[in-house]
C-alpha positions, 0 to 999 in steps of 0.5 A, a space after each residue: 539062707 543056705 549061705 548064712 547057714 553054711 557060714 554059721 556052721 563054719 563059725 561054730 566049727 572054728 570056735 573050739 580052735 579059737 578057744 584053744 589058741 593061747 592069748 598072747 601074754 602081755 610084756 613083760 611076764 618075767 624079770 628083766 635083766 639090765 646090764 650096766 657096762 661099768 662098775 657099781 657106784 658110777 653114774 651109769 649104775 646110779 641111773 639104771 638103779 634109780 630108774 629100775 627102782 621105779 620100773 619094777 612096780 610099773 612092770 610088776 616084775 623084778 629088775 635085776 641090775 648086773 654090772 659087766 665092766 670091761 673092754 671099754 663097754 664091749 663085754 656087756 654090749 657083746 653079751 646083749 647083742 647075743 642075748 635072746 631078742 625078747 625084751 628081757 635083756 637090756 643094756 645101758 649104753 653110752 656114746 662110747 658104746 654106740 658112737 665112739 667105739 666103732 671109730 676108735 677100734 678097727 675091730 669090735 666084738 659087736 656092731 652097734 648099728 646091726 646088733 643093737 636096737 635103741 629103746 630110749 635115751 635115758 639121760 644126758 651128763 653134760 661135760 664141765 671143764 674143771 681145773 686144779 684150784 691152785 694151778 692159777 687156771 681160773 678161766 677158759 682163757 687161762 687154759 688157752 694161754 697156758 696151753 699155747 705159751 708153755 713149752 712143755 704143753 698142758 696135760 689133761 686127765 680123763 676117766 679113760 681113753 675113748 670115754 666121753 670125758 676124753 672126747 670132750 677134751 679132744 673137741 676142746 683141743 680141736 676147736 681151739 687148735 691146742 695141739 700141745 695138750 697131752 692126754 693122761 687117761 685114768 681108770 675112772 672119773 674118781 682117780 682122775 679127779 683126785 689127781 686134778 685136785 691134788 695138782 698132778 694134772 691141771 685140767 679135765 672134763 667131767 660130768 656133774 654126777 661124777 664131779 659134784 663132790 669135788 666141785 662143791 667141796 672146792 677141790 676142783 674149780 669149774 670153768 665152763 659147761 659144754 652144754 647149750 645152757 647153764 646147769 641149774 646146779 652151777 648157775 654161776 658157771 658160764 657155757 662155752 657158747 657164752 665165752 665165744 665157743 658155741 661148737 664145744 658141746 659135749 655130754 655122756 649120753 646114756 640110753 637103753 638098747 636091746 638086741 636088734 631082732 627084738 620085735 617092735 611091739 616089745 620095744 614100744 612096750 618097754 619104751 612106754 614103761 621106762 619113760 613112765 618110770 623116768 618121769 615118775 616125780 621122785 625118780 626125775 627129781 633124784 636124777 636131776 639132783 645127782 646131775 643127770 638131765 632125764 630125757 625119755 624119748 621115743 626109739 625113733 628119736 633116739 635112733 636119729 640122735 645116734 645117727 647125728 652124733 655118729 656123724 659128728 664124732 666120727 669126723 672129729 675122731 678121724 680128723 684127730 687120728 685117734 685110735 685105741 687099737 
């Protein structure tokens, strides 16, 4: 009886202390700052704003989209890496930010493996080989033959050096041994598409989100999709695999990351809310219509994908000797 009495007294003595301890606040309890490393109006910006519109009501907080272009995405990535690791600063990061840059630059202002933690893969932007409709290039075989037979080689455009569009064409060159093809980088998908449509450059890789207007308007001709299956928006365009080139698979992968020291429980809570927003029917349909393949996987699944993509693309970049220093 004396033991029980002692325990009861101890419990009563501890009660005021427990009552005085503040309950842990549920995440999030303030607005979330979402950095996008590209200008407003592009695919990554559209993706963030579309998901953000659904995420706000789910979290009960404001989602503030902030465009921070520059440095081949490194400016926004560095700012995110230095931010307080509390889940209130997040970054839209594509495979340029997380996969390509460490292999393309000898020095970076951030280390994606050490400074940034994956939350979820938001969506894929599969690449499409397109050509100037007046170039006489009406198939992938036409491009191959022109590149091999033309003494001056064959130029190709991209949305920028080191972009997923650029690396997709480097993969195409490597797999088909088309070393006569020369890269012409632009500052964005729109100006590069404009020059392909105008005949200044014959071909390029582009994602549907950026190229839909040009493709559906007949300004550029889609020749093949660098994806495992045909795109529902372009049912008549074959995949490279169907044409006998199964290794040509490329896409811009855009995910959400946070500072690496962010607690796991915060990352998990953020993941659950973002995935819920992504799967909201209206949000999902809007993204598909725009040309995005919504994903919304777990942090572990996203991390595993990034590891596999890093191994794959770093080998290609090293093999091709591609650098941006």
